[in-house]
N, C-alpha and C positions, 0 to 999 in steps of 0.2 A: 480381514485387514480393517484397521480403523480409518475413519474419515476425519480430516481436520475441519471443524466447523467454526473456528474462531475468526478473528478479524483478519481478512485477507488483504485489505488495503495496507495493513501494517507490514505485511510481507513485502509488498511492492515498495513501500518507503524504505525498508531496511536494505533492499537490494539496489535502490535508486534506479530502477528500470521498471517499465510497465510489464507486468506478468499476465495481464488480461484475465484475472481470476474472478472479477465481479461482473463480467459480461458487458452490457451496454454502458455501465458507469465508466468503464475504462476508456471508452471511445468518446465520452462527453468531456465538458470542461470542468466537471465536478471531481475529476480524478485528482488525488493529492499530489501526484507527480507534476501535473499541469499547474497546480496552485503553488508549487514550490514549498511544500510542507517539509518540516524538519524530520529527522530520523526519529523513530519511536524509541521510547525508553526514558529513564529518569535522567541520565547524564548525556543526552544526545547532542546538546549544544556545545559541548567541550571541543 
């Protein structure tokens, strides 16, 4: 099976819920969900 090695914080932002895929970063204040980051993608602000 293949392993996804791409940007996992992008997956959290897309689902708008913490998926705890980055380990300690998800528990810190640096998590994009805590910062209120927008959805990933070109037309995310629509």
